C-alpha positions as CSV (number, residue, x, y, z in Angstrom):
1,X,8.6,-48.1,2.2
2,X,9.7,-49.1,-1.3
3,X,13.3,-49.4,-2.1
4,X,13.5,-46.8,-4.4
5,X,12.0,-44.5,-1.7
6,X,14.6,-45.6,0.7
7,X,17.5,-45.1,-1.8
8,X,16.6,-42.0,-3.1
9,X,14.8,-40.3,-0.4
10,X,11.5,-40.4,-2.0
11,X,8.2,-40.1,-0.4
12,X,6.6,-43.5,0.4
13,X,3.1,-44.4,-0.5
14,X,1.9,-44.3,2.8
15,X,3.2,-40.9,2.9
16,X,1.3,-40.0,-0.1
17,X,-1.7,-40.9,1.5
18,X,-3.7,-38.7,3.4
19,X,-6.4,-35.9,4.0
20,X,-7.1,-33.9,0.6
21,X,-9.7,-31.7,-0.3
22,X,-13.0,-33.8,-1.3
23,X,-13.3,-32.6,-4.7
24,X,-16.7,-34.7,-5.1
25,X,-18.1,-32.3,-2.8
26,X,-19.0,-28.4,-3.5
27,X,-15.6,-26.6,-3.8
28,X,-14.9,-23.1,-5.1
29,X,-11.8,-22.3,-7.2
30,X,-9.8,-18.9,-6.2
31,X,-7.8,-17.9,-9.2
32,X,-5.5,-14.9,-10.1
33,X,-2.3,-13.3,-8.4
34,X,-1.7,-12.9,-5.1
35,X,1.2,-12.8,-2.5
36,X,1.7,-14.5,0.9
37,X,1.7,-11.5,3.1
38,X,-1.9,-10.5,1.4
39,X,-3.1,-14.3,1.7
40,X,-1.9,-14.4,5.2
41,X,-3.9,-11.0,6.4
42,X,-6.8,-11.9,4.6
43,X,-7.4,-15.6,6.0
44,X,-8.4,-14.5,9.7
45,X,-11.8,-13.6,8.3
46,X,-12.2,-16.7,6.3
47,X,-11.0,-19.4,8.5
48,X,-12.7,-21.2,11.6
49,X,-11.3,-21.5,14.9
50,X,-8.9,-24.4,15.2
51,X,-7.6,-24.4,11.7
52,X,-3.9,-25.3,11.1
53,X,-1.7,-24.0,8.0
54,X,0.2,-26.7,6.4
55,X,3.0,-25.6,4.5
56,X,4.9,-28.1,2.6
57,X,8.2,-28.2,0.0
58,X,9.6,-24.6,1.1
59,X,12.8,-23.6,2.0
60,X,12.8,-21.2,4.8
61,X,15.9,-20.0,6.6
62,X,16.8,-17.4,9.0
63,X,14.1,-16.1,11.2
64,X,11.4,-17.4,9.2
65,X,12.7,-20.9,10.0
66,X,12.9,-20.3,13.7
67,X,9.4,-18.7,13.4
68,X,8.0,-21.9,11.9
69,X,10.0,-24.0,14.4
70,X,8.8,-22.2,17.5
71,X,5.2,-21.9,16.5
72,X,4.8,-25.5,14.8
73,X,2.8,-28.2,16.3
74,X,2.8,-31.7,15.8
75,X,0.9,-33.2,13.0
76,X,-3.0,-33.5,13.8
77,X,-3.9,-34.7,10.6
78,X,-1.8,-36.1,7.9
79,X,-2.4,-34.1,4.7
80,X,-1.5,-36.2,1.5
81,X,2.2,-34.7,0.1
82,X,2.1,-33.0,-3.0
83,X,5.9,-33.5,-3.2
84,X,7.3,-37.0,-4.5
85,X,11.0,-36.3,-4.2
86,X,12.7,-35.2,-2.4
87,X,10.8,-35.9,1.0
88,X,9.5,-32.4,1.8
89,X,10.0,-30.6,4.7
90,X,6.4,-29.5,6.4
91,X,5.4,-27.4,9.3
92,X,1.8,-27.5,10.7
93,X,1.3,-23.9,12.2
94,X,-2.2,-22.8,14.0
95,X,-4.1,-20.6,11.8
96,X,-4.4,-17.9,14.5
97,X,-4.8,-14.2,13.7
98,X,-1.5,-13.3,15.5
99,X,0.6,-16.3,14.0
100,X,-0.7,-15.2,10.5
101,X,0.1,-11.6,10.9
102,X,3.4,-12.2,11.7
103,X,4.2,-14.7,9.1
104,X,2.8,-11.8,6.7
105,X,5.3,-9.6,7.9
106,X,8.0,-12.3,7.7
107,X,7.3,-13.0,3.9
108,X,7.2,-9.3,3.1
109,X,10.6,-9.6,1.9
110,X,10.9,-12.9,0.6
111,X,9.9,-14.9,-2.6
112,X,7.0,-17.5,-1.9
113,X,9.1,-20.7,-2.2
114,X,11.0,-19.9,0.8
115,X,7.6,-20.6,2.7
116,X,6.1,-23.3,0.8
117,X,5.3,-24.7,-2.5
118,X,2.1,-26.4,-1.6
119,X,0.0,-24.6,0.8
120,X,-3.2,-26.0,2.5
121,X,-5.6,-25.3,5.7
122,X,-7.2,-28.1,7.4
123,X,-9.2,-28.5,10.4
124,X,-9.8,-31.9,12.4
125,X,-9.8,-34.2,9.5
126,X,-11.0,-32.1,6.8
127,X,-8.9,-29.8,4.2
128,X,-10.5,-26.4,3.9
129,X,-8.0,-25.2,1.5
130,X,-5.9,-27.0,-0.7
131,X,-3.2,-25.0,-2.9
132,X,-0.9,-27.3,-5.2
133,X,1.7,-25.3,-6.7
134,X,0.9,-22.1,-5.1
135,X,0.6,-19.2,-6.9
136,X,0.6,-20.8,-10.0
137,X,-2.7,-23.5,-9.7
138,X,-6.0,-22.2,-8.8
139,X,-6.6,-22.6,-4.9
140,X,-9.6,-24.7,-3.7
141,X,-11.7,-23.8,-1.1
142,X,-14.0,-26.3,0.5
143,X,-17.8,-26.2,0.5
144,X,-17.7,-26.6,4.3
145,X,-16.8,-22.7,4.4
146,X,-20.0,-20.3,3.3
147,X,-19.7,-19.1,-0.3
148,X,-20.3,-15.8,0.4
149,X,-17.1,-15.7,2.8
150,X,-15.1,-17.3,0.1
151,X,-16.1,-15.0,-2.5
152,X,-15.6,-11.9,-0.2
153,X,-12.0,-13.1,0.6
154,X,-11.5,-13.9,-3.0
155,X,-12.7,-10.2,-3.8
156,X,-10.4,-8.8,-0.9
157,X,-7.4,-10.5,-2.8
158,X,-8.6,-8.9,-6.2
159,X,-8.7,-12.9,-7.3
160,X,-11.5,-14.5,-9.4
161,X,-14.0,-16.9,-7.7
162,X,-16.1,-19.7,-9.5
163,X,-17.7,-23.2,-8.5
164,X,-15.0,-25.9,-8.8
165,X,-15.0,-28.2,-11.9
166,X,-16.8,-30.8,-10.5
167,X,-19.4,-28.7,-9.0
168,X,-20.2,-27.3,-12.3
169,X,-20.9,-31.0,-13.9
170,X,-23.3,-31.4,-10.8
171,X,-25.1,-28.4,-11.9
172,X,-25.1,-28.9,-15.4
173,X,-26.6,-32.7,-14.8
174,X,-29.4,-31.1,-12.5
175,X,-30.3,-28.6,-15.2
176,X,-30.3,-30.8,-18.0
177,X,-33.8,-32.0,-19.4
178,X,-35.1,-35.3,-18.0
179,X,-32.9,-35.2,-14.7
């Protein structure tokens, strides 16, 4: 850990490393307005079993904090931090329908930063959903998930869905004459 990180409580280089969405492989961008209750009630139709919800940088309190502490699990994979300073609070929570339903209920009367600034979903060593600066940037969803399911998920949330930037470049290259 560097001196700066030690003195000021910043995130170390090691903590900035970790799993992230592989944008060199196909992915989809989901954009538009939504909220945590809508998102959390729509996710069960999209996610495979054994997925883990990753909440970073929120400021939970009261019964939300109690719930995250009670249902949190030890880190199964280190997700690359999206926050440099101060070192963020993170929670890893199993993505079960019951857990997501209760989180949606708890978030019904709260602002999204209480739960997370950055929200991701992973399974094993693979990020399935990456959402840095949640609710202000596009949600990136791995091509490991069915495009049809991702499009249905986006439609349910009334959000747009398109191929990620690197996917567009791949398709344009493949379609170009002489490729």
